[in-house]
N, C-alpha and C positions, 0 to 999 in steps of 0.2 A: 668419635668413631675412628678407627684406624684406617690407613689407606688400603688395607686388605679388603675392606668392605666395599670398595668402589665397584660400581656397575653390578650391584646385586640384582637378583630376580626378586619378585614380590615375596616368594617363599623365604629367600634368604634374608630380606629386610624384616619379615615378620619374626623369623627365628632370632635375629640380632636384637629385636625389641621385646622378646618373650611374649609376643602377641600372636593371635590366630591370623591366618592368611585373610579370612573373611573380614576381620576387624580392620586390618591394614587397608584392604581394598576399599571398604566403606569410608575410612578416614580420608583416603586420597581422593575419593569422590565427594568429599564434604558432606557426608550423610549425617543429618542431625541426630540420628540414633546413637552416634559415637560422641561421647562427651568432648567438650571443647579442649580440655587439657590433653587428652589422648590424640585428638586430631592434630593439635599443634606439635606434639612430640613426633608423630609419625611424618608429618610434612617436613619438619626440620631434619629428621633423620634421612628422609628420601633425597632432600636437596644436598646434604652433605655427602651422601653415598653416590650421588650422580645417577640415581635410579630413574629410568625411562620406561614408562609402562608400555607393554607390547599390546597394542590395541587389537591387533588381529587375533592373537592367542585368546585374549579376554573375550572377544566377540565369539570365537569358536566355542569357548567354555559355556558362555551364557546363551549361545545361539541368538545373540542380539548385538548390534554395534553401538547401541545407545546414541545413535546419530539420527536426527530428523532433517531431511532434505527440504529446502525452501527455494523454489523456482520463481524468480521475480521478473517482471517485464522490463524494468529499467532501474538503475541506481541514481539517475539524475533528478528524480523527484524525491524529496526528503520524506514523503509519506511512507515510501517503502522502506527506507532506513529505519523509520520509527517502528514499523511493524516488525522488522528483524530484531531490533533491540528489545521490544516487548516480548517476542517469542523466545529470545535467549534467556531473559530473566526467569520465565516460568519453566523453560526446559532445564535450566541449571538446577533449579530447586528440586527437580525430580531426578537428577543425575544424568540428564541427556545434554547433548550439544546440538547446535544448529549449524548446518553446512548450507551456505546459500550461494546462489549464482544468478546472473542476470542475462537475459537473452537479448536485451536492447530491442525488443519488439520484433525479433526475427523468428519466424516459425521453424526454420531449419535448425537454428541454434537451440530453440526450446527442445526439439527432438533430440539433439545431440546431448544436451545437458541432462535430459531425463535418463538417457542410457548411462551417463556419467554417475548419476545418483544410484542407479541400479547396480553398477559395478562397485560403488562404494559400500553397498550393503546397507543402505539406510533402513531404519525400522518403519519409516513413514515418509510420505512426500506431500508437501503443501504447494499447491500451484496458485500463485496470486496474479490475477489479471491476465490470463493467457490471451494471445492474439487470436483472431478469428479462426484461422486454419487450425491452430492447436486446439481451440475449443471444440471444433468439429471433430477432431481425432481423439480427444481426451478419453472418451468412453469406448474407444474401439482399438485401432492398431497400436498407437504409441504407448499406451499405458496397460495394454493387455499383459505384458510380463509381470507388472506389479500385482494386478489382480490374480494371476496364475500363482504367484508366490505368497498370496494373502498379505501383501504389504499395503496398509491403509493409505488411501489417496484422498486428499481434501482439496476442494476447489474454493477459492475466494472469487466470486463472480458477480458481474453486474447485469447478467442476463439470466432471467428465469427461464429455463429450458429443461427438457427431459434429460436426466443423468442416469448413468449406469447404477444399478442397485448397490454395487460395491463402493460407490463414491460418496463421501461426505460433502457437504456443500454449505458455504456461508454466502447467502445471497444478499448483496448490498443493494438496497432499492434506490439506485441512482436516479431513476426516472422521477420518483416521488420527491427526491431532494431538489432536483432541478425545477420541478413543478412548483414546489413551495417558494423557491427563490423568485421565480417569475411572478407568482401571485403577489409576493411582496412588492415587486416593481410595478405591477399593474394596479395595485392598491394605492401606489404613490402617483398614479395617473401618467405613467410612462406609456407612450404609444408607439415609439420607434425604438425598438430594442435590437442591439447588435450582438453577435456571438463571436468570440474569438477562441480558436482552438477546437471548435465544434464544426464538423463538415456538414454541408448540405446534401452530399451524396447519400442516397438511401442504402447503398451497399457498403458504406464505411463502417468502421468498428464501433462508432458512438451511437448506435441505435438507442440505447437507454436515454441518453441526453435528448435526442430528437423526440422520443416518446413523451418525455416530460414537457418539452416545449409545446408539442401539439396538444397535450392535455390541458396546459395552462391557457394557451391562446384560444383554444376551442371554447373557453367559458366566456370570452368577450367578443367573439365573432370576427368580422372582417375590419374592425376598427384598429387593429394593431399591425404595424409594419415591422416585419423581421428582416434582418440582414446578416448574412454569414460573411464575416470580414476576412479577406485574404486567404491564403493557404492555411492549413491547419497548424497553427503555432503550438509548439509544445514546450517552449522555454521563454524565459524573460526576454532574451535578445530577439527571438522570433516574433514574439507578441509586440515588442516595441516597434519592430520594423514594419509589420503589417498595419499597425494602427497609424504610424507615421505616414505610410503610403496612402492610406485612406483619407487622412486629414488633408492631403494635398488636393483632393477632389473637391469640386465646387458643390456637389450635392450636400444637403443638410446632414450632419453627423447625428447618429442615434443619441437619444438623451440618456440611455442606459446601456451598459455593457454586461453581459454574462460571460464570464471566462471559464474555460474548461478546468482550470486549476488555479491555486493561489499564486504560484510562480508566474503563470501567464497573466494573471490580474495585476501583479506588481509591475510587469512590463507595460501593461496598458496604462497604469497610473503615471509611470514615467514619461510615456509618450504624450499623454494628455497635458502633463505639467510643462513639459518642454514646448508645447504648442500654445501655452497660455490659457488653457482651459482649466477651470476649477472643479475639484471633486469634493463634495457632491453638488455644488451649486449649479454647474453647467451640465455635468454628466455624472450619473451614478455608476458605481462599478461593484460587481458581486463576484466573489471568487468561489472556489470549491476545494475543500480538504480541511481547512482550518489549521494550517501549519502554525507553528508558534510565532513566527515572524509576523503573521497576519494581524495579531493584536497590538503590535508595537510599531508597525509601519504608520506613516502619517499621510493621509488619514488612516485610522484603523479600518481594517477591511471587513465589510459584511461578507459572510461566506457560509457555505454549507459544510457542516462539520461531520467528519467521519473519525477524527482522532479519538472522540469520546467512546467509540465502540471498542477500542483496544483489540482490533482484529487479530493481531499476532498472538496475544494471549489466548483468545478464544479458539483459534485454530490449533494451537499446540495442545490446549486442554482436551479438544475434541479427539485429536489423534492419539494422545496418551490414554484416553479412555478406551480406545479401540485396542491399543497395544497391550495395556496392562489388564484390562477387564474383558477383553474379547467382545466388546459391545458391538451393536449393529450400527451401521452408517446412519448418520442423521443429517437432515437438511434444516437449516435455520435461516429465517429471513431477519435481517437487521435494518433498521430504519435510521435515516439521517435526520439532522435537525438544523434549522437555520439559525445562525448566530448574527444578530443585527448589530452593526457597529456604525462608524461615522461616514462610510463611503457611499451611503445611499440617503436620498432625500427626495422630497416631492419634485416632479418634473418641472423644469423652467416654464413659467407662464408665457413668456414672450419668446416663442420659438424663432421668430425672425431676427430678434436681437441677438440670439445665441448664434445663429448661422452667420450673421454679419460679423460677430466677434471673431469667429474662426477664420473667415476669409480675409480679414484685415491684418491678421498676425503673421 
């Protein structure tokens, strides 16, 4: 291709290849309806010509940006990165892209980012795990402009609560997942259970976890001692520190720990190991999420899995159905499952010797 073809429009590129504009456009979007040889020819020609698609013009022609916004609470937890990757795979297959951003658990930033996505002209918005203030506003002020413009909104939520008729919802039953994990520990005769990363404050955002705790403990009555350890740890480092601090106290340490997430659980495992306590012989530990590392850590981590749900894919498929087929919003409940590995075992028989072992180390 000669240098005179540099910086062609899509129409010029199509003309130079003796193809229709539609065929070139579909080839550049990797549409499988265009045969592989033609797609390869178009892409190579576009690269040689220095062709850069005008996304704004294309969006105006289609009245679609082919962008789906994804608002995440944090990027520090790999579970959200996995969801973005899953969402991108299915979006690309349908000729869409994912634009994502993280609020780092700040309600004001969530509001700012929602306006950013609106200005970007997204065709749909997925909200994953919004903080409490944002959850309270999702169906009212902040997202009203999306509803007014008929832009589909989907929430991935851990709280089952009334939602606006225009909002799709994937309800992740965290309470049942926590309940199943605790039932596992109770069946192993643990009667002193600690919680790391879960707050005791009834006004905190982890109401589903507390609901699961109450449901499980309620089955065995007053024979179980529960303990919320330290400030709400959200990272390996924070979990390590709060557990280390608790281990310095003379009071007997719980025989089992339920962590708010796998990263937190790994911090717990490290703190216990540094203190000379064995997992699971002295203390059992349960995580939440089922991150890939959980199966390979030593000991491998018993955890509540949500990775098998492929929530990124489910969310994108749901909003694509609304975009492409003008379908009605739908609400779906998804259940978690307990994955039992090496980090849990029956409670130590001799609690006194376990306590003595801690205080002498």
